[in-house]
N, C-alpha and C positions, 0 to 999 in steps of 0.2 A: 027409628028415632027421627022426629021432624027436624028439618033443616032450620038452623037459627040464622045463618048468614047466607047471602046470595053467593052463587058460584062466581069465580073470577078467573081471568087469564093469569097463569102462574109463570114466573121466570126463576123460581127458586127451588130447583131440585125436582124429584119425581112428582108427577101429578097424582093427586088424590081424587078419585072419582066422586067422593062425597063433597069436596070443597072446590074443585077446579073443573073447568071445561075440558073434556077428554074425548078425543076421537079414538075408537077402539084400536089400541096400539098394535096388537098382534096381526091385525089385517095388513099392516104395512110390510110384514114379512111372513105371509101365510105359510110358506114352506117350512118355517121353523117348527111347526107342529109335527110335520112328517119326520123331521130329523129326530125328534124325541121319540115318536112312535117306533121308529126303526132302530132305536138304541144306539144312535151315533154320537160321536164327540164332534162338536162344532165350535166355531168362534163367531161372535157377533161384534162388529166394530162400527163406530160412527163417531162424528165429532162430539165434543162435550156439549151438553145441553141439547142433544138431538132426540132424546126420548128413549135411550137404551134401557135405563133402569125402570122407567114406567112400563115399557113393553115386557121386560122379564118378570116384573112383579105381577103383571096381569097374567102372564103365562103360568106362573106358579099357582095363582089362584085357580085358573082353569084346570090344571093338572090335579090339584088336590081335591077338586070337586068331582073328578071322575073316579072310577073304581080300579084303574089299572096300575097307577103309579103313586108314589109319594114324590113331593117336590120340595126342595129347600133352596133358599137364596141367601148368599153371604156376600159381603163386600170386603175387599182387601185394601180399600183406600187408606185406612189408618196405618197400614203396614209400610207405607212408602218411606218412613224414616228409619226402618229397620235395615241393618246391613249384614246380619248373620242368618244363615239358614236355620239354625236352631230357634232363634227368636221368631222368625217368620212361621216356622212349623207350629210353634206354641200358639202364636196369634191365630193361625188358621183353625186349630182345634177349638180354641176359645170361641171364635166366631161361629163355628159349627154348633157348639153347645148353646150359645145364645139364640141362634135361629131355631134350634130344636125346642128349647124352653118356651119360646114365644109362639110356637106353632099352635093353631087352634085344633090341629089333629092330635087326638089323645095318644095315638101310637108314637108319633114323632116327639111329642112333648115328654113322653116317658122314656125316650131313648137317650143314650149318652155316648159321646165320642171320646175316646181315650188316646192320648199321645203315645205312639210307639216309641220305645227308648232308643231304637236304632236310628241315628240321625239321617241316614241316606234313604230310609223308607218310613220316616215318622208320619208323614201325611198319608201315604198309601196304606200303612198299617191301621191308622185311625179310621180311614174310610172302609177298609175291609171289615173291621170289627163292627162298625156302625151298620153297614149293609147286612151283615150276618144276623143282626138282631131285629131286622125289620121284616114284616110279613109281605111286603110288596117291593118291587124294584124301585130304586131311587133315581130321580132326575135331579142333578145338582147344578146350580148356576152360580158362577163365581164372577162377581162384578169387579171392575177396576183392576183386572189382572195385570195391566201394564204399569201399576204402581210398584211392582217388584223390580229389583235390579236384574240385569241380564243373567248372571250366573245363578242367582237364586231362582229366577223364573224358569230357567232351563232345567234346574234340578227338579222343580215341581212338575214340569212338563214330562221329564223322564219318568217320574213316579206314576203320572197319569198314563203314560204310554205302556208301562209294564202292567199296571192294573187293568188297562183295557185289553191287553193281549192275553191275560190270564183269567178273564171273566168266566170262561167255561169251567175253570177248576176252583175258583174262589169268588167270594162275593166282592162286588165293586159297583159303583154307580152305573146304572144301566145306560144313562145318557148324561153327558157332561157338556155344559155350555160355558165358554170363556168369553167374558164381555170386556171390551177395552176400547180405548180411543185409537191406539196404535195397532197396526198389523202385528201379529205374532212374529213375523219375520223382521220386524223393525223395533225390537225390544230396546228399552233404555240400556245404555252401556253400564257396566259395573263401576264400582268406585275406582276413580283414577283413570278411567278409560274414556277417551274422547269419542264422540260420534264420528262416523266416517264423513269425509268431505265429498263434494260432488265429483263423480267420475271414478272414485276409488272402488276397489273390489269389496264385496260383502264378505263377512265372516261365514264360511261354509260349514255351519254347525249342523246342517241337515234339516233344521226347521221342525215344526210340529207336524210331521208327515202323517201321524195317526189321526189328525183332525180331518174329518171327512169333508167339511165345507167351511169356508170362511165367508160369512155373509156380511154385506155392507148395508147398514140401515139407511133406507132412502129417506129423503125429505118428504114432507106433505106434498101430495099432488094438488093441482088447482081444485079438483073435486073435494079433496080432504079439507082444504081451506074453506070452501063454501059450506061444507057440513059443519065445520068447527065454528065459523062465524054465525051460522044459523042457530047453533045452540045458545049463543048469547042473545040473539034477537028474540028467540022464543021465550027465553027465561026473563028478559027485561022489557021486551016490547020495543027496544031501540032498533031503528031502521039503519041498515048498512047498504048504501047504494051499490049496485052492480059494478059501477065504475070504480068505487072505492075498494071493492074486493080485488079488482084487477090491479089496483095500485099496491095492495098488500103483496100480491104475487110478484109484481114488478120489483119491489124492493127486497123481497126475501127469497124468492124462488123456492118457497116452502120450507125454509130452515125453521124448525119448530120454535127455538128460543126467540128468534127474530120476530116471528109471527106474534108470539105472546107479548114480547116487549113493545112492539109497534102498537098493538091493540090496547095494551095497558096505558101507554102514553096518550093514545088518541082518546080513549073512553074516560079514563080516570083523571088525567091531568089537563088535556086541552079542552075537553067538554065538561070537565069538573064533575064527572059522575052523573050528569043530567041525562037520563035515558030518553027524555023527550026530544033531545037534539039528534039530528041525523048525522051519521058518519059519512062524510063526503070525501071525494078524492083529495080535495085541498087539505082536509084534516089529516088524512093518512100521510100526505107529503110533509105536512108540518111536523107530524110525529117522527118521521124519518130524519128530518133535519135536526130535531131536538135530540134524538139518540146520537147522531154524529157529533153534536156539539157537547153533550153531557158525558158521553163515553162511559156508560156503566161498566162494572167490573169485568163482565164477560168480554166486552169489546176492547177494554184496556189490555186484557190478557192476550187477545188475538193480535193487537197492535204490537205488543212486546215480542210475540213470536215472529211477526213480519220483519222486525228489525234484526232478528238472529241471522247471522251470515248465511247459514244453509238454506233458510227460507227466503231471505232477501234476494239472494242470487237467482231465485226462481221467480218470485213474484214480480220483480222489476222487469225482466224480459217478457213475461206474459202480459203485463199491463202495457208494455211498450210495443208489443207485436213481434218481438224478436224470436220468441219460442211459440210454436203453434202445436206441433205434435207432442204427445206424451212420451218422454224418453223412458227406456226400460232400465230398471235397476238404478235409478237416480234417487238417492236418499232425500234430497231436498224436495223433489217433486212428491215422493211418497209421503213425506211428513206434511207438506202443504195440503195434500189430498186428505190425509187422516184428520187433520185439524179442521177440515171443511172450508179452507180458504180458497181452494181451487176445485173445479169439477172437470169432467171429461165428457165431451159431447159424443154423439153416435158415430163421429168420424175420427175419434181419438184425438181431437183437438182440445188443448187445455184452455180453460176459461176461468175468470173469477167466478166464485160460486154464486154470487148474487150481487146486485147493484150496490147494496149497502157495504158489503165487505170490499167491493172494488173501490168505493170512495174512501174507506178508512185505510186501505192499503196505499192508495195514492197519497193520503195525508202522512202516513208513517214514513214513506220513502222520500218525501220531499219536505220534511220538516225544516231543513236548513234553508229552503227557499222562502224568502220574506217578500211579500207583495203588499203594497200600500192599500189601506182600506178605501182610498179614493177610486179604486178600480170598480168597486161593487156597484153594479147597475149603471155605470157611466155610458155604456154603449147600447143600452136598451131604449128603444124608441117605443112609441105607443103600440105599433103593430108590427115592428120589425126589429131585427138585430143588426146593428151597424158593424158587420163582421170585418169588412175591409179596414176601416179605421182601427178596429180592435187589433187586428193582426199587424197593422203598421206600428201600433204601440208595442206589441210583443216584439217586433223586430228591434225596436229601440232598447227594450229591456234585455233582450238576448245579446245585443251588441255590447252592452255595458256589463252584464252580469254572468255571461255564459261560462267564463273561466272559473269563477267561484262556484257557480251552480254545479258544474260538471265534476268538481273535485272528488266527491264521494264515489263517483262512477267512472274513475279514470280508466279502468279496464274495459268498460263498455259504455262510452259516452252517448251512444244512440239511446240507451235506456233513459237517461236523465233528460235528453232532448225531447223525447216523445212524452215523458211524464210532465215536463215543464209546460208544454202546450196544454195538456189536459188540465193541469192545475190553474194556469192562467185563465183558460176559458171558464172554468168553474167559479173562479173568483169574480170574474166579470158578470157572470149570470146571476150570482148572488141568490141561488135557489129558485130563480123565477123561470128558468128554462131547463132543458135536459141535455146532457152530453152522453151519447151512446156510442159504444164501439160497435160499428156495423159488422166488422169482421177483423180478425187478426190474420193477416196474409202470411206472416213470416217474412224472412229475407229482409229484415230491417224496414218493414213497411206496415202501416196501420191505417185503416179506414175509420173515420169518426163521422158522426152526424150530430149537429147541434139542432135541437128543436126549440122554437120559441114562437108563441102566438100562432100556432098551426102552420108555421113555415119551417122548411127543412134546409139546412146549410151543410152540404157534404164537404168533408175535408179529408185529404189523403196526406199522410206523413211519410217521407221517404228519405233515405240517406243518399246524398248526391254522389253517385258513382257513374262510370260510363254506362250509358243506356238507361239511367234512372229516370230521366225526363220522359222518354217514350213509355216506359213501364208505368210510371206514375200517372201519366195521362190516360193510359188504358184502364188502370184501376179506378181512377176518379170518374171516368166515363161510365163505368159499370155502376159506381156509387150514385151518380146522377140519375141513371136509368132507374135504379131501384127506388130512389126517393122521389122521382118525378120532378126534379129540380132543374133549373136552367142555368144556374151559376154554381161553380165549385172553386175550391181553393186547394192548390197543391203546394205543400211546404217541403222544400228540399234543404236538408241540413248538410252543409259542407264541413266534414270533419278533418280537413287538411290543417294540421297544426302549424304549417309554415305560412299560412295566410293569416292576415289580421282579420278581426271581426268585421271591420269596415269593408274589406275586399269581398267578403262573402255575401253581403247584403245586396239584394236586388229585388225588383218587382216588374213583372211583365204580364201582359194580358194576351191570352191566346183564344182563338175562336174555334170551336168544334162544330160538328155537323148539327143541323137543326137549330142554329142560332145560339147554341149553348156557349157560355163564356167560362174560361178558367183563368183564375189569377195564380200565376206561378210566383211563389214567394221564396226568394233565396235567403238562407240563414247561415 
């Protein structure tokens, strides 16, 4: 059938290849095909709106087009309100029957799943009866499995485990894929049970040990983004500059929903759907600022999660440079990773997942800090940033406001101190420059680089402790070398509660080798 409408970037659920731009999803996790071929049970997890459902639905089509297996996809998302195993079991079988009826495969569409009357094996019995009636092995994919509450989810996992173990004697799905946002080891607590706090021991229920592999769905690579954007250029003739593609990567790090949202904002709203207009880096940056300002539903949900204590106590220190390495068995870290708010680099260092999420996390954690609009652009000159006057103004604000600003982070004031600097700098830049975390050193230290009009301004933040000045100068010296800059700023935060704010304020200039100058700012 001929296409009536042009394809577009989608931010609303699974991508439809007939209506939306789609990069072959299965190629993002090619090993998943082998897991099905080998008849293994596996889990696929990734943040919401990362393409899990699109990938699985594509895989189901592939499997049903071959001669070896049948494949079915069901979603348990609507079961999240159910609190009894019997209700969930009934819903599960109804979902199976709906999927069977809708299948274009005549064998599947003629089959029926029946609920086993025994509650402890209701789902397993239904799957055994269904698989017994089929002429080929079945690959079953269950989406939104983490919608189920802890004890109910574990009951189903137990039934899957028994069915998997007895496949040689009775029929059961040959391969089973469980798709979720959360790790199966981090299932939602049951009714009336609180999630574990940071540092507490996990419930040792054994976990889904029969699951052969838990796969994490990766983001788009930069090559994927190029292919994806090229689909739009070929379909519409609209040019997307190479530098603009790089800016898409800068803001999103390949997070699929963000890529789609950013391009929708750029193409449809900023350029008004005029394909004759080129997508430039400035347009992409404008689109990113619009997303941060408008906060569509997906970003608002993430902001709500950031404010949850178990996530806030991780995101704050990561943004502030207090946490670098990934702790093991930390539920807050695990949840932030599952939600896609954090990522881990190849040295096991925690990082904000992308620049846009970093910015909304900073906003969520510092909403109580109120800065005047008069700061916007005030220190921006024609070809330079007046950083010294800017930081002198920050000194004044810090002296007057620090006690109120620090109140929400009384247990770890370093976090708010480092976040407040970033917030102040962003407010002054007013979207016209960039603030980048060059590195998170840990040990209450953080390196930043402000970029404005092709100039770099390295800043190191550190807590004033014995030896902090020497360590801070060493870190800033490395930052200066990396950025090729001749001047840097070292901000030392004195957290001694016995001193008044006025006693902590100071400003000194030190000269390093090769004529480099460092402004040492006491706060």
